C-alpha atoms as an extended CHARMM CRD file, in Angstrom:
* protein
*
       214  EXT
         1         1  UNK       CA             60.2320000000       15.6300000000      -25.2700000000  PROA      1               0.0000000000
         2         2  UNK       CA             57.8990000000       13.9650000000      -22.7660000000  PROA      2               0.0000000000
         3         3  UNK       CA             59.1060000000       13.2970000000      -19.2700000000  PROA      3               0.0000000000
         4         4  UNK       CA             59.7030000000        9.5310000000      -18.6780000000  PROA      4               0.0000000000
         5         5  UNK       CA             57.5630000000        9.5230000000      -15.5190000000  PROA      5               0.0000000000
         6         6  UNK       CA             54.6650000000       11.1560000000      -17.3830000000  PROA      6               0.0000000000
         7         7  UNK       CA             54.8590000000        8.5400000000      -20.1330000000  PROA      7               0.0000000000
         8         8  UNK       CA             54.8600000000        5.7500000000      -17.5220000000  PROA      8               0.0000000000
         9         9  UNK       CA             51.8110000000        7.2810000000      -15.7700000000  PROA      9               0.0000000000
        10        10  UNK       CA             49.8270000000        7.5560000000      -19.0130000000  PROA      10              0.0000000000
        11        11  UNK       CA             50.6550000000        3.9780000000      -19.9700000000  PROA      11              0.0000000000
        12        12  UNK       CA             49.6020000000        2.6830000000      -16.5510000000  PROA      12              0.0000000000
        13        13  UNK       CA             46.2990000000        4.6440000000      -16.7030000000  PROA      13              0.0000000000
        14        14  UNK       CA             45.5210000000        3.3180000000      -20.1850000000  PROA      14              0.0000000000
        15        15  UNK       CA             46.1770000000       -0.2520000000      -19.0460000000  PROA      15              0.0000000000
        16        16  UNK       CA             43.8630000000        0.1740000000      -16.0400000000  PROA      16              0.0000000000
        17        17  UNK       CA             41.1060000000        1.6580000000      -18.2050000000  PROA      17              0.0000000000
        18        18  UNK       CA             41.4420000000       -1.2150000000      -20.6550000000  PROA      18              0.0000000000
        19        19  UNK       CA             41.1490000000       -3.7670000000      -17.8350000000  PROA      19              0.0000000000
        20        20  UNK       CA             37.9140000000       -2.1150000000      -16.6550000000  PROA      20              0.0000000000
        21        21  UNK       CA             36.3680000000       -2.1720000000      -20.0940000000  PROA      21              0.0000000000
        22        22  UNK       CA             37.7460000000        1.1280000000      -21.2920000000  PROA      22              0.0000000000
        23        23  UNK       CA             34.6070000000        3.1010000000      -20.3770000000  PROA      23              0.0000000000
        24        24  UNK       CA             34.2910000000        6.2360000000      -18.3090000000  PROA      24              0.0000000000
        25        25  UNK       CA             31.1980000000        4.9680000000      -16.4280000000  PROA      25              0.0000000000
        26        26  UNK       CA             31.8500000000        2.4890000000      -13.5960000000  PROA      26              0.0000000000
        27        27  UNK       CA             29.8290000000       -0.7450000000      -13.6900000000  PROA      27              0.0000000000
        28        28  UNK       CA             26.4830000000       -0.6250000000      -11.8620000000  PROA      28              0.0000000000
        29        29  UNK       CA             25.8220000000       -3.3890000000       -9.3560000000  PROA      29              0.0000000000
        30        30  UNK       CA             22.5050000000       -5.1840000000       -9.8660000000  PROA      30              0.0000000000
        31        31  UNK       CA             20.2100000000       -4.9350000000       -6.8180000000  PROA      31              0.0000000000
        32        32  UNK       CA             20.1180000000       -8.1060000000       -4.7870000000  PROA      32              0.0000000000
        33        33  UNK       CA             16.6040000000       -9.3740000000       -4.1330000000  PROA      33              0.0000000000
        34        34  UNK       CA             16.4280000000      -11.1960000000       -0.8100000000  PROA      34              0.0000000000
        35        35  UNK       CA             15.1630000000      -14.7470000000       -1.0750000000  PROA      35              0.0000000000
        36        36  UNK       CA             11.7790000000      -15.5810000000        0.4010000000  PROA      36              0.0000000000
        37        37  UNK       CA             12.4670000000      -17.9070000000        3.3580000000  PROA      37              0.0000000000
        38        38  UNK       CA              8.8870000000      -19.2060000000        3.1930000000  PROA      38              0.0000000000
        39        39  UNK       CA              9.1850000000      -20.4010000000       -0.4340000000  PROA      39              0.0000000000
        40        40  UNK       CA              8.4930000000      -22.6670000000       -2.2220000000  PROA      40              0.0000000000
        41        41  UNK       CA              5.5250000000      -23.7350000000       -0.0700000000  PROA      41              0.0000000000
        42        42  UNK       CA              4.3730000000      -20.2480000000        0.8470000000  PROA      42              0.0000000000
        43        43  UNK       CA              5.4390000000      -16.6060000000        0.8520000000  PROA      43              0.0000000000
        44        44  UNK       CA              6.5160000000      -14.0970000000        3.4580000000  PROA      44              0.0000000000
        45        45  UNK       CA              4.4270000000      -11.2610000000        4.8810000000  PROA      45              0.0000000000
        46        46  UNK       CA              6.4950000000       -8.3780000000        6.2260000000  PROA      46              0.0000000000
        47        47  UNK       CA              4.5390000000       -6.3390000000        8.7520000000  PROA      47              0.0000000000
        48        48  UNK       CA              5.4120000000       -3.8510000000       11.5050000000  PROA      48              0.0000000000
        49        49  UNK       CA              4.4530000000       -6.4310000000       14.1170000000  PROA      49              0.0000000000
        50        50  UNK       CA              6.8510000000       -8.9880000000       12.6350000000  PROA      50              0.0000000000
        51        51  UNK       CA              7.4330000000      -11.1350000000        9.5700000000  PROA      51              0.0000000000
        52        52  UNK       CA              5.4340000000      -14.3460000000        9.1360000000  PROA      52              0.0000000000
        53        53  UNK       CA              4.8490000000      -17.0880000000        6.5690000000  PROA      53              0.0000000000
        54        54  UNK       CA              1.5980000000      -17.4570000000        4.6410000000  PROA      54              0.0000000000
        55        55  UNK       CA              1.8340000000      -21.1410000000        3.7840000000  PROA      55              0.0000000000
        56        56  UNK       CA              0.0550000000      -23.0110000000        1.0170000000  PROA      56              0.0000000000
        57        57  UNK       CA             -2.6860000000      -25.4920000000        1.7500000000  PROA      57              0.0000000000
        58        58  UNK       CA             -1.1850000000      -28.6170000000        3.3030000000  PROA      58              0.0000000000
        59        59  UNK       CA              1.6650000000      -26.6830000000        4.9220000000  PROA      59              0.0000000000
        60        60  UNK       CA              2.0060000000      -24.6600000000        8.1130000000  PROA      60              0.0000000000
        61        61  UNK       CA              4.5170000000      -22.1670000000        9.5540000000  PROA      61              0.0000000000
        62        62  UNK       CA              7.5060000000      -23.7860000000       11.2470000000  PROA      62              0.0000000000
        63        63  UNK       CA              7.5890000000      -23.5870000000       15.0420000000  PROA      63              0.0000000000
        64        64  UNK       CA             10.9920000000      -21.8930000000       14.8540000000  PROA      64              0.0000000000
        65        65  UNK       CA             12.2490000000      -19.5750000000       12.1440000000  PROA      65              0.0000000000
        66        66  UNK       CA             10.5690000000      -18.5180000000        8.9350000000  PROA      66              0.0000000000
        67        67  UNK       CA              9.6660000000      -21.5420000000        6.8050000000  PROA      67              0.0000000000
        68        68  UNK       CA              6.6550000000      -23.5510000000        5.6170000000  PROA      68              0.0000000000
        69        69  UNK       CA              6.6580000000      -27.2090000000        6.6050000000  PROA      69              0.0000000000
        70        70  UNK       CA              4.3110000000      -30.0830000000        5.8460000000  PROA      70              0.0000000000
        71        71  UNK       CA              1.1680000000      -30.1070000000        8.0160000000  PROA      71              0.0000000000
        72        72  UNK       CA              1.0180000000      -33.6700000000        9.3980000000  PROA      72              0.0000000000
        73        73  UNK       CA             -2.6830000000      -33.2660000000       10.2510000000  PROA      73              0.0000000000
        74        74  UNK       CA             -3.7940000000      -32.0110000000        6.8440000000  PROA      74              0.0000000000
        75        75  UNK       CA             -6.5910000000      -34.0160000000        5.2630000000  PROA      75              0.0000000000
        76        76  UNK       CA             -7.3320000000      -33.1250000000        1.6170000000  PROA      76              0.0000000000
        77        77  UNK       CA            -10.8910000000      -31.8680000000        1.2790000000  PROA      77              0.0000000000
        78        78  UNK       CA            -13.3760000000      -33.3070000000       -1.1850000000  PROA      78              0.0000000000
        79        79  UNK       CA            -15.3230000000      -30.3660000000       -2.5360000000  PROA      79              0.0000000000
        80        80  UNK       CA            -16.3830000000      -27.1950000000       -0.7240000000  PROA      80              0.0000000000
        81        81  UNK       CA            -19.0300000000      -27.3520000000        1.9990000000  PROA      81              0.0000000000
        82        82  UNK       CA            -21.3360000000      -24.3020000000        1.9900000000  PROA      82              0.0000000000
        83        83  UNK       CA            -22.7020000000      -25.1940000000        5.4140000000  PROA      83              0.0000000000
        84        84  UNK       CA            -26.3060000000      -24.0360000000        5.8280000000  PROA      84              0.0000000000
        85        85  UNK       CA            -26.3730000000      -22.7260000000        2.2210000000  PROA      85              0.0000000000
        86        86  UNK       CA            -27.1330000000      -19.1630000000        3.2400000000  PROA      86              0.0000000000
        87        87  UNK       CA            -29.6430000000      -19.5580000000        6.0900000000  PROA      87              0.0000000000
        88        88  UNK       CA            -27.5640000000      -17.6750000000        8.6750000000  PROA      88              0.0000000000
        89        89  UNK       CA            -26.4850000000      -15.0090000000        6.1810000000  PROA      89              0.0000000000
        90        90  UNK       CA            -30.1450000000      -14.4450000000        5.3040000000  PROA      90              0.0000000000
        91        91  UNK       CA            -30.8790000000      -13.7520000000        8.9730000000  PROA      91              0.0000000000
        92        92  UNK       CA            -28.6570000000      -10.6610000000        8.6700000000  PROA      92              0.0000000000
        93        93  UNK       CA            -30.6340000000       -9.4590000000        5.6440000000  PROA      93              0.0000000000
        94        94  UNK       CA            -33.6330000000       -8.9630000000        7.9510000000  PROA      94              0.0000000000
        95        95  UNK       CA            -31.9390000000       -8.2100000000       11.2640000000  PROA      95              0.0000000000
        96        96  UNK       CA            -28.6440000000       -6.5420000000       10.3950000000  PROA      96              0.0000000000
        97        97  UNK       CA            -26.4540000000       -4.9790000000       11.4900000000  PROA      97              0.0000000000
        98        98  UNK       CA            -26.6150000000       -2.8810000000        8.3370000000  PROA      98              0.0000000000
        99        99  UNK       CA            -23.7140000000       -0.9790000000        6.7700000000  PROA      99              0.0000000000
       100       100  UNK       CA            -23.4530000000        0.9230000000        3.4930000000  PROA      100             0.0000000000
       101       101  UNK       CA            -20.1190000000        0.8030000000        1.6630000000  PROA      101             0.0000000000
       102       102  UNK       CA            -19.6640000000        3.1680000000       -1.2670000000  PROA      102             0.0000000000
       103       103  UNK       CA            -16.9970000000        2.4350000000       -3.8730000000  PROA      103             0.0000000000
       104       104  UNK       CA            -14.4060000000        5.1230000000       -4.4720000000  PROA      104             0.0000000000
       105       105  UNK       CA            -11.3790000000        5.7580000000       -6.6900000000  PROA      105             0.0000000000
       106       106  UNK       CA             -9.3710000000        7.1830000000       -3.7710000000  PROA      106             0.0000000000
       107       107  UNK       CA             -9.6910000000        4.3220000000       -1.2670000000  PROA      107             0.0000000000
       108       108  UNK       CA            -11.0470000000        0.8060000000       -0.8250000000  PROA      108             0.0000000000
       109       109  UNK       CA            -13.8330000000        0.7920000000        1.7950000000  PROA      109             0.0000000000
       110       110  UNK       CA            -13.7370000000       -2.1050000000        4.2560000000  PROA      110             0.0000000000
       111       111  UNK       CA            -16.3790000000       -4.8280000000        4.1680000000  PROA      111             0.0000000000
       112       112  UNK       CA            -14.9890000000       -7.1030000000        6.8760000000  PROA      112             0.0000000000
       113       113  UNK       CA            -17.2490000000       -6.3840000000        9.8720000000  PROA      113             0.0000000000
       114       114  UNK       CA            -18.4550000000       -9.5990000000       11.5250000000  PROA      114             0.0000000000
       115       115  UNK       CA            -21.9550000000      -10.8820000000       10.6340000000  PROA      115             0.0000000000
       116       116  UNK       CA            -22.9610000000       -7.7440000000        8.7450000000  PROA      116             0.0000000000
       117       117  UNK       CA            -25.2400000000       -7.0710000000        5.7870000000  PROA      117             0.0000000000
       118       118  UNK       CA            -23.6220000000       -4.5720000000        3.4370000000  PROA      118             0.0000000000
       119       119  UNK       CA            -25.3830000000       -2.4620000000        0.8690000000  PROA      119             0.0000000000
       120       120  UNK       CA            -22.5600000000       -1.9550000000       -1.5990000000  PROA      120             0.0000000000
       121       121  UNK       CA            -22.8530000000        1.0550000000       -3.8800000000  PROA      121             0.0000000000
       122       122  UNK       CA            -20.7380000000        0.6950000000       -7.0130000000  PROA      122             0.0000000000
       123       123  UNK       CA            -19.2940000000        3.5350000000       -9.0720000000  PROA      123             0.0000000000
       124       124  UNK       CA            -19.8550000000        4.0840000000      -12.8240000000  PROA      124             0.0000000000
       125       125  UNK       CA            -17.0430000000        3.0610000000      -15.1260000000  PROA      125             0.0000000000
       126       126  UNK       CA            -17.0920000000        2.4940000000      -18.8740000000  PROA      126             0.0000000000
       127       127  UNK       CA            -20.8660000000        2.4790000000      -19.0690000000  PROA      127             0.0000000000
       128       128  UNK       CA            -21.2120000000       -0.0820000000      -16.2620000000  PROA      128             0.0000000000
       129       129  UNK       CA            -20.5990000000       -0.2120000000      -12.5150000000  PROA      129             0.0000000000
       130       130  UNK       CA            -17.6560000000       -1.5380000000      -10.5030000000  PROA      130             0.0000000000
       131       131  UNK       CA            -16.3300000000       -1.3460000000       -6.9650000000  PROA      131             0.0000000000
       132       132  UNK       CA            -13.1880000000       -2.3980000000       -5.1150000000  PROA      132             0.0000000000
       133       133  UNK       CA            -13.2590000000       -3.1010000000       -1.3850000000  PROA      133             0.0000000000
       134       134  UNK       CA            -10.9130000000       -4.2200000000        1.3650000000  PROA      134             0.0000000000
       135       135  UNK       CA            -11.3750000000       -7.4620000000        3.2990000000  PROA      135             0.0000000000
       136       136  UNK       CA             -9.0430000000       -8.8000000000        6.0080000000  PROA      136             0.0000000000
       137       137  UNK       CA             -9.6220000000      -12.3830000000        7.1110000000  PROA      137             0.0000000000
       138       138  UNK       CA             -9.9720000000      -12.8560000000       10.8810000000  PROA      138             0.0000000000
       139       139  UNK       CA             -9.4670000000      -16.6290000000       10.7830000000  PROA      139             0.0000000000
       140       140  UNK       CA             -8.1730000000      -19.3860000000        8.5250000000  PROA      140             0.0000000000
       141       141  UNK       CA            -10.6130000000      -21.6370000000        6.7350000000  PROA      141             0.0000000000
       142       142  UNK       CA            -13.6660000000      -21.5710000000        4.4910000000  PROA      142             0.0000000000
       143       143  UNK       CA            -15.3670000000      -18.2520000000        3.7520000000  PROA      143             0.0000000000
       144       144  UNK       CA            -18.4270000000      -17.5010000000        1.6590000000  PROA      144             0.0000000000
       145       145  UNK       CA            -19.2230000000      -14.3090000000       -0.2320000000  PROA      145             0.0000000000
       146       146  UNK       CA            -23.0370000000      -14.0890000000       -0.3690000000  PROA      146             0.0000000000
       147       147  UNK       CA            -24.4740000000      -11.7980000000       -3.0410000000  PROA      147             0.0000000000
       148       148  UNK       CA            -27.9550000000      -10.4850000000       -3.7820000000  PROA      148             0.0000000000
       149       149  UNK       CA            -27.6330000000      -11.6430000000       -7.4000000000  PROA      149             0.0000000000
       150       150  UNK       CA            -25.4730000000      -14.0230000000       -9.4530000000  PROA      150             0.0000000000
       151       151  UNK       CA            -25.1230000000      -11.3640000000      -12.1610000000  PROA      151             0.0000000000
       152       152  UNK       CA            -22.0980000000       -9.6740000000      -10.5700000000  PROA      152             0.0000000000
       153       153  UNK       CA            -18.5470000000      -10.8540000000      -11.3310000000  PROA      153             0.0000000000
       154       154  UNK       CA            -16.4580000000      -11.3640000000       -8.1760000000  PROA      154             0.0000000000
       155       155  UNK       CA            -12.6570000000      -11.1160000000       -8.0430000000  PROA      155             0.0000000000
       156       156  UNK       CA            -10.6310000000      -11.6500000000       -4.8770000000  PROA      156             0.0000000000
       157       157  UNK       CA             -6.9180000000      -10.7780000000       -4.7910000000  PROA      157             0.0000000000
       158       158  UNK       CA             -4.3470000000      -11.2320000000       -2.0360000000  PROA      158             0.0000000000
       159       159  UNK       CA             -3.3200000000       -7.6020000000       -1.7560000000  PROA      159             0.0000000000
       160       160  UNK       CA              0.3360000000       -7.9520000000       -0.7510000000  PROA      160             0.0000000000
       161       161  UNK       CA              1.3870000000      -10.1100000000       -3.6840000000  PROA      161             0.0000000000
       162       162  UNK       CA             -1.4130000000       -9.1410000000       -6.1120000000  PROA      162             0.0000000000
       163       163  UNK       CA             -2.3250000000      -12.7690000000       -6.6620000000  PROA      163             0.0000000000
       164       164  UNK       CA             -5.8750000000      -13.7110000000       -7.6090000000  PROA      164             0.0000000000
       165       165  UNK       CA             -7.5070000000      -16.2220000000       -5.2630000000  PROA      165             0.0000000000
       166       166  UNK       CA             -9.3430000000      -18.9300000000       -7.1900000000  PROA      166             0.0000000000
       167       167  UNK       CA            -12.8530000000      -19.6320000000       -5.8560000000  PROA      167             0.0000000000
       168       168  UNK       CA            -13.2010000000      -23.0660000000       -4.2800000000  PROA      168             0.0000000000
       169       169  UNK       CA            -16.8060000000      -23.3370000000       -5.5050000000  PROA      169             0.0000000000
       170       170  UNK       CA            -19.8820000000      -21.3050000000       -6.5030000000  PROA      170             0.0000000000
       171       171  UNK       CA            -23.5890000000      -22.0840000000       -6.3670000000  PROA      171             0.0000000000
       172       172  UNK       CA            -27.0100000000      -20.5140000000       -5.6810000000  PROA      172             0.0000000000
       173       173  UNK       CA            -28.2000000000      -20.1420000000       -2.1050000000  PROA      173             0.0000000000
       174       174  UNK       CA            -31.1020000000      -22.2210000000       -0.8790000000  PROA      174             0.0000000000
       175       175  UNK       CA            -34.4740000000      -20.4990000000       -0.7430000000  PROA      175             0.0000000000
       176       176  UNK       CA            -33.9560000000      -18.7900000000        2.6310000000  PROA      176             0.0000000000
       177       177  UNK       CA            -34.5060000000      -15.1840000000        1.5170000000  PROA      177             0.0000000000
       178       178  UNK       CA            -34.8000000000      -13.0240000000       -1.5690000000  PROA      178             0.0000000000
       179       179  UNK       CA            -31.9510000000      -10.7530000000       -0.4740000000  PROA      179             0.0000000000
       180       180  UNK       CA            -29.1280000000      -13.2500000000       -1.0920000000  PROA      180             0.0000000000
       181       181  UNK       CA            -29.1750000000      -15.4180000000       -4.1770000000  PROA      181             0.0000000000
       182       182  UNK       CA            -25.5850000000      -16.4610000000       -4.9050000000  PROA      182             0.0000000000
       183       183  UNK       CA            -22.5700000000      -17.8810000000       -3.0200000000  PROA      183             0.0000000000
       184       184  UNK       CA            -18.8540000000      -17.8510000000       -3.8410000000  PROA      184             0.0000000000
       185       185  UNK       CA            -16.6490000000      -20.0010000000       -1.6020000000  PROA      185             0.0000000000
       186       186  UNK       CA            -13.0010000000      -19.2500000000       -0.7830000000  PROA      186             0.0000000000
       187       187  UNK       CA            -10.2940000000      -20.7100000000        1.4300000000  PROA      187             0.0000000000
       188       188  UNK       CA             -8.7170000000      -17.7260000000        3.2290000000  PROA      188             0.0000000000
       189       189  UNK       CA             -5.9590000000      -17.2270000000        5.7710000000  PROA      189             0.0000000000
       190       190  UNK       CA             -6.0120000000      -15.3910000000        9.0880000000  PROA      190             0.0000000000
       191       191  UNK       CA             -4.4290000000      -11.8940000000        9.0700000000  PROA      191             0.0000000000
       192       192  UNK       CA             -4.1720000000      -11.7620000000        5.2890000000  PROA      192             0.0000000000
       193       193  UNK       CA             -5.4210000000       -8.6310000000        3.5310000000  PROA      193             0.0000000000
       194       194  UNK       CA             -7.5530000000       -9.2000000000        0.4420000000  PROA      194             0.0000000000
       195       195  UNK       CA             -9.0100000000       -6.9110000000       -2.2130000000  PROA      195             0.0000000000
       196       196  UNK       CA            -12.5590000000       -7.7140000000       -3.3090000000  PROA      196             0.0000000000
       197       197  UNK       CA            -13.7730000000       -6.3650000000       -6.6460000000  PROA      197             0.0000000000
       198       198  UNK       CA            -17.4000000000       -6.5030000000       -7.7550000000  PROA      198             0.0000000000
       199       199  UNK       CA            -18.2950000000       -5.9040000000      -11.3970000000  PROA      199             0.0000000000
       200       200  UNK       CA            -18.3320000000       -4.6820000000      -14.0180000000  PROA      200             0.0000000000
       201       201  UNK       CA            -22.1040000000       -5.0330000000      -13.9310000000  PROA      201             0.0000000000
       202       202  UNK       CA            -25.2080000000       -3.1660000000      -15.0050000000  PROA      202             0.0000000000
       203       203  UNK       CA            -26.2420000000       -2.9140000000      -11.3400000000  PROA      203             0.0000000000
       204       204  UNK       CA            -25.3130000000        0.1560000000       -9.3060000000  PROA      204             0.0000000000
       205       205  UNK       CA            -26.0170000000       -1.5050000000       -5.9420000000  PROA      205             0.0000000000
       206       206  UNK       CA            -25.4350000000       -5.0170000000       -4.5490000000  PROA      206             0.0000000000
       207       207  UNK       CA            -26.3010000000       -6.7450000000       -1.2920000000  PROA      207             0.0000000000
       208       208  UNK       CA            -23.2890000000       -8.4590000000        0.3310000000  PROA      208             0.0000000000
       209       209  UNK       CA            -22.5220000000      -10.6580000000        3.3370000000  PROA      209             0.0000000000
       210       210  UNK       CA            -19.1520000000      -12.3600000000        3.9390000000  PROA      210             0.0000000000
       211       211  UNK       CA            -19.1120000000      -15.1780000000        6.4870000000  PROA      211             0.0000000000
       212       212  UNK       CA            -16.5550000000      -17.5700000000        7.9300000000  PROA      212             0.0000000000
       213       213  UNK       CA            -17.8950000000      -21.1240000000        8.0660000000  PROA      213             0.0000000000
       214       214  UNK       CA            -16.8850000000      -22.4880000000       11.4690000000  PROA      214             0.0000000000
């Protein structure tokens, strides 16, 4: 004959198990994803030097706290202005400074030196050539990627959030030099890290200058 206290204990345990779903495995709490304080008009950048908001066009970081607020001085642009259409960039083709950047599978070489003509060596992949490079904007505004040929696909991605940046405009350079023939315009943001991919293309080497239009 079972002891009354033992029967009471077993009944209480069964009731508790039933209330918890009757399983042996405790429920797993879903991870809580912190909300982005800069959304919906931007997104947060978390860096060792401090968090900051990368705000969309027409918005700017709030003076206090992390948020994106309407920029009262924003004037919508009508088209993209390529400035001198490659004249200054062509000066660097002849006068430098000159840097060679070689694509690699282990790292993304930097191509963000000021006023520099890069000879970019791409790596073979799938019967063509491709290369991925690192570019960090040093100001906010209009930037132009000048290329030695229009026959090279260009992709620019904001590295932190892996979001492709849509070109503002593309067009040929004016006839200032043979070394740069094509321009791709972007609106970039100061301190933001970007990933620049060239190719796939049949070319193993490309001339490159990236300039901020002041």
